[in-house]
Backbone bond lengths (Angstrom), bond angles and torsions (degrees), N, CA, C in turn:
res aa  C-N    CA-C-N  psi(-1)  N-CA   C-N-CA  omega(-1)  CA-C   N-CA-C  phi
1 X - - - 1.455 - - 1.486 107.42 -
2 X 1.366 118.90 -40.00 1.467 119.46 178.53 1.447 113.93 -64.18
3 X 1.347 116.95 -39.27 1.473 121.05 -179.42 1.448 106.08 -68.85
4 X 1.273 122.64 -42.47 1.476 121.89 -179.11 1.476 110.48 -64.39
5 X 1.422 119.88 -42.85 1.486 116.66 171.07 1.399 117.91 -58.93
6 X 1.360 120.74 -36.45 1.406 124.72 174.14 1.625 112.68 -61.19
7 X 1.286 117.69 -43.60 1.446 121.85 -176.19 1.437 106.64 -71.81
8 X 1.477 119.69 -43.02 1.519 121.56 174.53 1.519 111.34 -54.02
9 X 1.221 116.07 -40.76 1.507 116.41 -175.59 1.435 108.25 -72.56
10 X 1.329 121.82 -42.75 1.456 124.56 -176.68 1.576 110.15 -73.47
11 X 1.197 114.63 -28.30 1.512 117.09 -173.12 1.457 117.15 -44.97
12 X 1.346 118.54 -50.44 1.548 118.53 -179.58 1.481 114.91 -50.45
13 X 1.438 108.10 -51.27 1.425 116.44 -169.75 1.622 106.57 -68.13
14 X 1.343 118.05 -45.35 1.355 123.50 -177.72 1.551 116.14 -68.94
15 X 1.224 118.00 -30.78 1.446 123.98 169.88 1.617 118.38 -68.43
16 X 1.450 102.47 -37.51 1.486 109.96 172.21 1.563 111.94 -63.13
17 X 1.280 114.62 -43.09 1.473 121.13 -179.77 1.494 107.95 -66.29
18 X 1.311 119.13 -36.74 1.618 121.50 -177.93 1.557 103.88 -66.42
19 X 1.485 120.16 -40.65 1.366 120.06 178.14 1.538 114.05 -55.08
20 X 1.416 110.64 -45.58 1.534 112.81 172.67 1.362 119.38 -60.31
21 X 1.299 114.45 -33.25 1.572 124.66 -176.97 1.564 102.32 -65.79
22 X 1.306 115.82 -52.17 1.488 116.23 179.33 1.408 115.23 -59.55
23 X 1.334 120.76 -42.33 1.577 123.43 174.01 1.477 112.69 -55.73
24 X 1.340 109.32 -45.89 1.562 111.84 -178.23 1.465 113.06 -69.10
25 X 1.372 118.38 -33.25 1.354 118.21 -176.77 1.533 107.16 -75.32
26 X 1.294 123.37 -36.66 1.379 123.41 -179.83 1.603 112.64 -67.64
27 X 1.495 110.71 -36.89 1.488 109.64 174.57 1.374 113.80 -69.48
28 X 1.357 122.66 -27.32 1.383 128.24 -177.81 1.553 108.68 -76.00
29 X 1.350 115.19 -40.41 1.448 118.29 176.02 1.555 114.94 -60.75
30 X 1.330 117.71 -39.40 1.425 124.39 177.18 1.512 105.32 -62.78
31 X 1.430 115.67 -53.08 1.399 117.91 -177.17 1.482 115.54 -60.32
32 X 1.322 118.91 -36.25 1.419 124.41 176.55 1.428 112.83 -64.08
33 X 1.389 115.66 -41.95 1.463 118.45 177.01 1.515 114.00 -66.16
34 X 1.318 115.85 -43.32 1.500 118.27 173.73 1.380 116.59 -57.17
35 X 1.365 115.53 -30.54 1.561 116.32 -179.66 1.557 107.92 -92.51
36 X 1.299 117.08 -32.48 1.444 117.59 -176.57 1.519 116.96 -68.54
37 X 1.265 118.34 -41.89 1.512 123.40 -179.46 1.535 110.55 -63.60
38 X 1.301 127.32 -52.84 1.428 122.42 173.69 1.591 116.55 -63.35
39 X 1.329 116.98 -36.97 1.401 116.53 173.32 1.548 116.93 -60.55
40 X 1.361 117.18 -42.48 1.340 120.21 171.50 1.576 116.83 -61.68
41 X 1.397 112.95 -34.93 1.524 108.46 175.86 1.504 110.36 -74.08
42 X 1.315 120.31 -35.28 1.385 119.97 178.38 1.465 113.71 -64.07
43 X 1.413 120.92 -28.19 1.429 125.08 179.65 1.482 115.79 -74.87
44 X 1.350 114.45 -14.90 1.592 117.58 -177.78 1.539 107.07 -111.57
45 X 1.272 117.54 1.61 1.536 114.38 174.27 1.480 117.14 -65.29
46 X 1.252 118.15 140.35 1.485 121.12 -178.46 1.541 114.29 -62.51
47 X 1.258 120.73 -11.61 1.468 124.63 -173.86 1.535 111.26 -98.11
48 X 1.333 118.91 110.91 1.524 121.65 -170.48 1.470 108.42 -60.07
49 X 1.365 122.37 -36.49 1.446 124.42 -170.95 1.637 107.46 -63.95
50 X 1.322 115.99 -32.97 1.424 122.12 177.91 1.479 117.60 -73.39
51 X 1.348 112.76 -26.75 1.480 125.40 179.99 1.536 116.29 -74.23
52 X 1.395 109.05 -37.63 1.513 107.89 -164.48 1.632 114.64 -67.87
53 X 1.280 116.62 -30.60 1.603 116.57 176.73 1.536 107.87 -63.96
54 X 1.250 120.41 -42.74 1.442 121.57 -175.69 1.570 106.24 -72.43
55 X 1.175 120.70 -36.52 1.477 125.42 175.94 1.503 112.69 -59.07
56 X 1.330 113.65 -48.49 1.450 122.45 -177.98 1.581 108.32 -64.29
57 X 1.368 116.25 -43.56 1.459 117.74 178.63 1.519 114.34 -64.43
58 X 1.310 117.19 -47.70 1.500 117.29 171.85 1.447 115.63 -53.86
59 X 1.419 118.51 -48.42 1.366 122.12 -178.33 1.544 114.82 -58.90
60 X 1.331 112.10 -41.87 1.502 115.62 177.86 1.494 116.17 -71.77
61 X 1.381 119.68 -31.06 1.380 121.82 175.06 1.440 117.55 -72.16
62 X 1.255 110.23 -41.55 1.506 119.01 176.59 1.484 113.38 -75.79
63 X 1.346 121.61 -24.58 1.385 122.06 -174.15 1.531 114.66 -93.67
64 X 1.351 118.10 -3.32 1.483 123.71 -179.92 1.460 109.52 -124.31
65 X 1.364 116.82 150.16 1.566 118.64 -177.02 1.514 103.12 -75.41
66 X 1.495 107.77 145.99 1.444 119.60 171.87 1.488 116.72 -47.64
67 X 1.334 107.36 -44.42 1.499 115.42 179.69 1.495 117.93 -56.30
68 X 1.428 112.74 -39.69 1.439 117.79 177.45 1.528 107.50 -75.82
69 X 1.293 122.71 -25.91 1.529 120.11 178.59 1.526 110.20 -71.30
70 X 1.343 112.18 -33.39 1.527 115.79 177.97 1.394 110.22 -71.63
71 X 1.390 123.20 -34.04 1.419 124.51 179.29 1.559 110.78 -69.76
72 X 1.323 116.55 -39.86 1.545 121.23 176.16 1.450 107.08 -61.66
73 X 1.336 121.30 -47.16 1.471 121.19 -167.39 1.627 105.26 -74.78
74 X 1.258 118.17 -43.53 1.500 117.30 -174.96 1.478 114.66 -81.47
75 X 1.405 115.53 -48.13 1.571 121.81 -177.91 1.419 113.12 -95.25
76 X 1.358 117.71 -25.19 1.459 111.68 -177.41 1.548 117.63 -89.57
77 X 1.405 114.55 -44.49 1.391 116.17 -176.59 1.617 117.33 -61.30
78 X 1.324 117.26 -30.52 1.502 116.15 168.70 1.551 116.46 -48.34
79 X 1.324 118.33 -27.16 1.520 117.56 -177.83 1.467 107.39 -76.62
80 X 1.255 123.85 -7.98 1.421 125.15 177.57 1.529 111.45 -117.57
81 X 1.329 115.49 16.20 1.376 118.85 177.13 1.498 124.04 90.01
82 X 1.412 113.82 3.91 1.392 125.95 -178.46 1.547 109.64 -110.08
83 X 1.307 114.03 112.69 1.516 114.86 -177.56 1.516 108.81 -129.74
84 X 1.452 109.33 143.64 1.483 116.62 177.94 1.465 107.52 -124.98
85 X 1.347 118.83 154.88 1.392 127.21 165.42 1.611 108.93 -61.78
86 X 1.321 116.14 160.78 1.586 114.99 175.91 1.567 111.40 -57.61
87 X 1.432 113.17 -44.83 1.374 114.59 -175.49 1.652 112.65 -68.62
88 X 1.216 117.89 -37.86 1.398 120.70 177.62 1.572 110.34 -66.70
89 X 1.268 116.67 -42.77 1.472 126.91 179.83 1.530 105.74 -61.24
90 X 1.148 119.06 -51.13 1.514 124.99 -177.64 1.459 113.67 -55.71
91 X 1.355 111.03 -53.98 1.580 122.31 178.24 1.420 107.33 -62.87
92 X 1.268 124.80 -44.93 1.401 127.39 178.78 1.468 115.84 -53.62
93 X 1.455 110.65 -51.50 1.411 118.67 -176.85 1.583 106.31 -64.92
94 X 1.306 124.40 -51.88 1.379 130.44 177.78 1.614 113.79 -51.58
95 X 1.360 111.34 -44.86 1.418 113.80 179.76 1.590 114.68 -70.56
96 X 1.326 116.01 -39.83 1.485 116.60 172.24 1.417 116.82 -61.49
97 X 1.301 117.31 -41.88 1.493 123.13 178.16 1.547 110.28 -62.42
98 X 1.387 117.71 -49.16 1.413 128.85 -178.40 1.559 109.86 -58.78
99 X 1.351 111.83 -48.79 1.499 119.87 -178.17 1.616 110.02 -57.48
100 X 1.277 116.86 -38.34 1.526 115.37 -175.69 1.597 103.75 -65.62
101 X 1.302 113.61 -49.64 1.662 115.46 -174.68 1.492 110.54 -65.48
102 X 1.301 116.79 -37.87 1.481 119.52 179.74 1.402 111.39 -67.02
103 X 1.454 119.78 -40.11 1.397 121.58 174.90 1.437 113.91 -58.32
104 X 1.414 120.65 -39.04 1.411 116.31 -178.51 1.488 112.49 -76.45
105 X 1.402 117.54 -28.29 1.428 114.49 172.95 1.572 115.59 -60.81
106 X 1.366 114.30 -44.30 1.394 123.50 172.78 1.582 119.13 -52.16
107 X 1.434 105.02 -55.13 1.430 120.58 177.61 1.563 109.88 -53.75
108 X 1.286 119.22 -47.84 1.422 122.76 176.48 1.605 114.24 -58.07
109 X 1.300 110.65 -45.57 1.430 115.42 -179.44 1.513 111.54 -68.25
110 X 1.302 123.74 -35.25 1.402 129.65 -178.91 1.588 105.42 -65.20
111 X 1.265 118.82 -45.59 1.384 128.35 -175.88 1.531 108.93 -72.52
112 X 1.313 113.89 -22.48 1.494 117.99 177.51 1.485 112.45 -83.94
113 X 1.246 122.17 -7.12 1.462 127.49 172.42 1.511 112.15 -75.17
114 X 1.277 119.85 120.96 1.455 124.17 -169.52 1.488 108.30 -52.65
115 X 1.377 112.88 147.46 1.511 116.46 179.20 1.572 111.97 -65.26
116 X 1.389 113.40 -20.09 1.506 115.48 177.73 1.441 114.07 -63.05
117 X 1.286 114.08 -22.66 1.515 114.48 179.53 1.545 110.95 -76.64
118 X 1.254 118.62 -31.65 1.350 123.65 173.30 1.530 111.69 -67.40
119 X 1.325 114.83 -44.13 1.452 118.52 173.97 1.496 116.01 -63.59
120 X 1.283 114.01 -32.12 1.523 123.85 177.19 1.598 106.28 -63.92
121 X 1.434 116.69 -44.99 1.430 119.44 -177.91 1.607 106.40 -66.95
122 X 1.175 115.71 -48.87 1.508 116.57 -179.79 1.600 116.07 -60.26
123 X 1.301 112.13 -30.07 1.438 117.25 176.87 1.542 113.12 -70.21
124 X 1.377 115.12 -26.28 1.409 122.75 174.20 1.637 115.91 -80.16
125 X 1.309 110.26 -2.05 1.509 115.40 -178.75 1.499 109.10 91.48
126 X 1.211 122.60 5.04 1.476 120.39 177.12 1.536 112.44 -81.34
127 X 1.355 113.67 145.36 1.413 113.97 -175.15 1.601 106.32 -92.60
128 X 1.289 119.38 -170.02 1.562 125.21 -177.04 1.512 107.94 -58.93
129 X 1.296 124.03 -55.94 1.519 119.21 -175.55 1.531 109.52 -69.16
130 X 1.221 125.58 -36.41 1.398 124.29 176.69 1.517 112.61 -63.55
131 X 1.343 118.33 -47.63 1.359 120.92 174.38 1.601 114.97 -62.34
132 X 1.237 119.69 -31.08 1.410 125.11 -177.12 1.628 103.71 -71.48
133 X 1.335 112.42 -47.32 1.498 116.98 -172.39 1.576 109.01 -76.08
134 X 1.252 119.06 -43.60 1.424 114.87 -170.05 1.630 114.00 -97.17
135 X 1.269 118.87 -20.58 1.444 121.64 -178.05 1.580 110.21 -108.00
136 X 1.237 116.41 -46.64 1.517 116.26 -163.67 1.501 108.24 -94.16
137 X 1.359 116.88 -42.08 1.505 115.98 -175.55 1.557 113.24 -61.42
138 X 1.297 116.51 -40.84 1.575 115.56 -175.96 1.502 107.49 -62.94
139 X 1.362 126.17 -39.97 1.404 132.49 174.11 1.501 110.79 -62.24
140 X 1.294 116.14 -45.25 1.474 122.82 -174.53 1.524 109.16 -62.48
141 X 1.445 117.25 -41.90 1.433 116.10 -174.73 1.457 110.13 -69.85
142 X 1.295 125.32 -24.51 1.358 121.60 179.74 1.667 111.49 -70.71
143 X 1.387 105.62 -32.79 1.571 115.68 176.96 1.562 108.38 -69.61
144 X 1.297 115.34 -42.06 1.506 118.96 -169.27 1.483 113.48 -85.20
145 X 1.317 118.65 -16.10 1.454 121.30 -172.49 1.561 117.70 -59.02
146 X 1.345 117.21 -39.41 1.497 116.30 175.17 1.546 113.01 -62.14
147 X 1.335 120.19 -44.85 1.435 121.95 -171.61 1.570 108.17 -77.70
148 X 1.390 112.24 -34.40 1.459 114.98 176.61 1.505 108.93 -66.31
149 X 1.317 122.97 -43.16 1.307 126.22 177.44 1.517 114.33 -58.32
150 X 1.166 117.86 -41.39 1.577 127.70 173.35 1.532 107.20 -52.83
151 X 1.297 115.54 -53.82 1.474 124.05 -176.42 1.650 104.95 -58.25
152 X 1.157 114.90 -50.01 1.519 120.21 -176.61 1.416 111.05 -61.25
153 X 1.377 113.52 -43.74 1.527 114.18 -178.00 1.533 112.53 -70.67
154 X 1.325 114.54 -31.28 1.492 116.42 174.90 1.557 113.26 -62.93
155 X 1.459 118.47 -22.35 1.427 115.14 175.67 1.507 110.11 -64.33
156 X 1.344 121.12 -26.64 1.535 117.54 175.61 1.502 107.39 -54.32
157 X 1.352 121.73 -47.31 1.462 122.85 -176.86 1.503 113.29 -75.57
158 X 1.385 118.40 -29.74 1.483 120.37 -179.24 1.544 111.92 -72.09
159 X 1.356 118.65 -20.16 1.397 121.62 177.30 1.542 111.00 -60.08
160 X 1.284 115.88 -25.10 1.520 118.42 -179.91 1.561 109.48 -60.12
161 X 1.336 116.02 -29.32 1.477 118.06 -179.60 1.501 118.56 -65.61
162 X 1.502 110.32 -19.28 1.474 107.81 -175.33 1.462 111.63 -82.64
163 X 1.384 119.08 1.13 1.488 115.81 168.74 1.439 114.15 -64.54
164 X 1.411 123.04 -14.57 1.349 120.62 -173.48 1.572 107.43 -81.84
165 X 1.289 118.63 -7.31 1.444 122.00 179.36 1.620 107.01 -115.60
166 X 1.359 111.59 29.37 1.413 118.53 166.44 1.568 109.36 70.58
167 X 1.328 121.51 20.29 1.535 118.67 -174.33 1.497 101.09 -97.87
168 X 1.172 120.13 130.99 1.547 132.11 -177.47 1.586 106.22 -72.52
169 X 1.241 116.74 116.31 1.427 119.80 170.55 1.583 102.21 -152.37
170 X 1.273 115.56 -163.99 1.528 119.51 -172.36 1.538 114.92 -56.27
171 X 1.352 117.89 -48.10 1.411 122.21 -175.55 1.546 109.05 -64.10
172 X 1.323 117.92 -50.21 1.442 118.72 -175.91 1.570 110.26 -65.25
173 X 1.384 115.56 -38.66 1.436 118.60 171.08 1.556 116.78 -55.30
174 X 1.278 108.98 -38.85 1.547 117.23 -179.80 1.566 107.01 -66.75
175 X 1.218 113.75 -44.55 1.506 118.93 -179.53 1.578 112.23 -66.58
176 X 1.271 119.62 -28.88 1.475 124.11 175.64 1.441 108.71 -69.42
177 X 1.398 114.72 -44.10 1.452 117.87 -179.68 1.653 112.37 -63.85
178 X 1.342 110.19 -39.04 1.489 114.60 -178.83 1.560 111.49 -67.17
179 X 1.325 112.62 -32.04 1.512 114.54 179.44 1.553 113.73 -65.80
180 X 1.334 111.97 -16.13 1.545 112.83 -179.72 1.566 111.48 -107.48
181 X 1.343 113.78 -21.20 1.595 117.06 -176.51 1.469 108.86 -106.76
182 X 1.357 124.19 -20.68 1.389 124.99 178.78 1.521 113.41 58.38
183 X 1.479 115.43 34.34 1.385 120.33 -176.43 1.644 100.56 -125.16
184 X 1.264 121.71 77.46 1.519 122.31 -175.99 1.485 113.74 -63.63
185 X 1.324 117.03 -48.32 1.472 123.07 -163.00 1.602 109.14 -65.10
186 X 1.353 123.82 -51.61 1.353 120.80 -178.04 1.451 111.59 -68.61
187 X 1.320 118.62 -32.43 1.589 119.08 -176.50 1.583 106.62 -78.99
188 X 1.287 120.55 -35.61 1.432 117.75 169.06 1.565 117.02 -63.87
189 X 1.340 116.92 -31.82 1.459 115.59 -179.99 1.684 101.98 -83.00
190 X 1.146 120.14 -25.38 1.547 115.04 174.27 1.558 112.06 -68.59
191 X 1.358 115.07 -38.36 1.427 119.05 177.15 1.553 107.88 -68.85
192 X 1.333 125.18 -40.28 1.374 127.02 172.56 1.559 112.27 -52.13
193 X 1.377 111.14 -44.37 1.464 118.46 -175.13 1.616 109.34 -66.04
194 X 1.334 112.39 -38.68 1.479 116.92 175.44 1.536 113.44 -65.63
195 X 1.273 118.00 -42.94 1.519 119.66 170.42 1.421 112.25 -54.17
196 X 1.290 113.10 -46.82 1.547 118.83 -175.88 1.483 112.29 -60.62
197 X 1.449 115.34 -44.68 1.418 117.87 -174.97 1.642 107.64 -71.16
198 X 1.352 116.48 -41.26 1.432 114.86 173.99 1.654 114.03 -56.50
199 X 1.334 113.91 -38.29 1.444 117.67 176.16 1.527 113.17 -63.10
200 X 1.336 113.64 -42.87 1.401 121.59 -179.95 1.564 112.72 -56.80
201 X 1.364 109.74 -41.63 1.523 118.16 -177.65 1.567 107.60 -67.19
202 X 1.232 115.31 -36.74 1.639 116.44 178.58 1.386 109.96 -73.51
203 X 1.493 119.48 -35.72 1.435 120.23 175.82 1.520 112.95 -62.41
204 X 1.280 116.17 -33.83 1.490 118.21 174.38 1.529 113.92 -68.12
205 X 1.314 115.28 -36.73 1.529 119.13 175.55 1.481 109.60 -68.19
206 X 1.365 117.57 -36.03 1.554 119.14 179.38 1.397 108.92 -65.92
207 X 1.389 121.33 -43.78 1.488 126.12 -179.30 1.491 112.74 -57.36
208 X 1.430 110.79 -46.78 1.390 118.66 178.12 1.512 115.11 -57.63
209 X 1.411 112.06 -50.12 1.476 120.09 174.24 1.622 114.39 -56.77
210 X 1.183 114.33 -38.34 1.522 119.69 175.83 1.467 110.07 -64.10
211 X 1.260 119.09 -49.34 1.509 124.89 178.40 1.556 108.49 -56.30
212 X 1.367 114.35 -48.40 1.491 115.67 -175.67 1.598 112.69 -65.07
213 X 1.458 112.22 -40.50 1.447 113.10 176.67 1.487 115.86 -68.59
214 X 1.293 116.56 -31.56 1.533 119.87 -175.10 1.403 113.19 -89.43
215 X 1.350 122.18 -4.30 1.584 119.21 -173.19 1.586 100.58 -79.32
216 X 1.284 111.06 152.80 1.458 118.55 -171.89 1.476 109.58 -75.13
217 X 1.293 116.59 143.80 1.495 122.22 -177.98 1.539 112.84 -95.06
218 X 1.310 112.64 131.94 1.579 113.91 -175.07 1.655 107.48 -91.85
C-alpha cells in the first residue's frame, strides 16, 4: 500500500514529464529525418566536392558523445553570441545526432540496391535524379526502415540526457519527485517502465510501417 501511495503521488508529475519526453522525441525525429535524407543523398553523389560537407557532419556527430554535443550547443555557443533556449538546444542536439545516424542507414540502403536498378532507370531515359527518386529510393526505404526505426526509437531514451540542460522531461521530473520523497529505487523503476512502454509503442508503429512497405503492390 505504501508503494502504491508513493506511485500515485508521483504519477501526475512523472506523466507530465513523459508527455514532454514524447513531444521532444517526436520533434527530434522530424528534425533528424529532415537532416538525414539530404545528407544521405549528398553522400552518394558522384561529385566529391558535394560529398565532403555531409561526410564531415556525419563523422563529427557519430564520433562525439550526444551529451558533449548538448553542452556545446547550450553552454558553449552563447560565448560566441549564439544562444538557444533549453527546449531548442535539446531538440537541436537530438536532431543533429539522429540525422547523422539516419543518413548512414539510408545511404547504406541506397548503396545496397543493385546497380542493375540504376541501369534500368537509365535505359528508360531517366536521368540520375529521376532514377534515384522513382527507382532506387522506394526500394532503399524498405531496406533502411528497420535500422532507421531503431535510431528513432533510441531517441526516446536519449531524451533523458536533456535533463542536464535543465529541460523538464521524464528524467528530471523523476528526480524532482525523488528529492521530496527520498525513494529513488521505485521511482527510477517506474521511470524505466514508462520509457519501455513508449519504446514498445514506437516498435509497434515500426512493425506496421514495415508491413505496409513490404506488402506486394497490385
